[in-house]
Phi, psi and omega in degrees: 000144182289148168288159182306316181291331175289321170303305175311314184286334178286333177295335180298336185262359178289155183301318181295323179288316183292323168304318184290316178298319177294328177301308185298313174308317182298321181292320180299318182294318175297314179305307177313312178293326178295311181301309184298326184284319175291332172294309188289348172286341183266116194286340182279349176264113182285126182308338175292335184269011179245125183231096179288134178289134173274108177094355179256195184241019187231155171240131178258145184222134171251120186294338184074172188288329184283350184257000181232165173206165183309123181084354179235069177251197186298323179302301181295326184288315183293325181287320174288325177291333179283318182293315183282323191237351184066028179252126178253121165243158184262125183281161193294336183294351178275345182218000176266156179296127193282348174278341176264185189243016185270343186297330175276359179260348190243155166214174171218160187239120174273140177244027169289342184280351176110165185295309179309315180289330177295311189298301186308312182304309184291326175295316177302311181300318179298313173307305182306318190307320186297308177308308185303313183309308185304317183293312177304311181295321181282351171275354185266000000 
């Protein structure tokens, strides 16, 4: 008699299971497109500094030198975005080499939360971005 794992593995190849999987993949694709479109509409972020993960659930962004200032890097930006807009992005210090200097220039956005979450999150980020730019400019 087949074991539970063998029975479950066979279920993965049934039409209804594949349909459900494809629906999830489409939601991820749509969420990714929403995030990328919103990011590329922000003129201060160089499109070359936006890297969608192939096969993952993240978009990686490098703020570049002009969108940060001493004491105002991605860690502070992500913290303030969470506090002010209720949107959680991950600062680069959580995934970059701690010996390097790129962690506080970079952040990532997950698109695993769904289409509506991506839309709302990016609308809030775009609203926050204006205030962030003012903070960075005022600190110079």
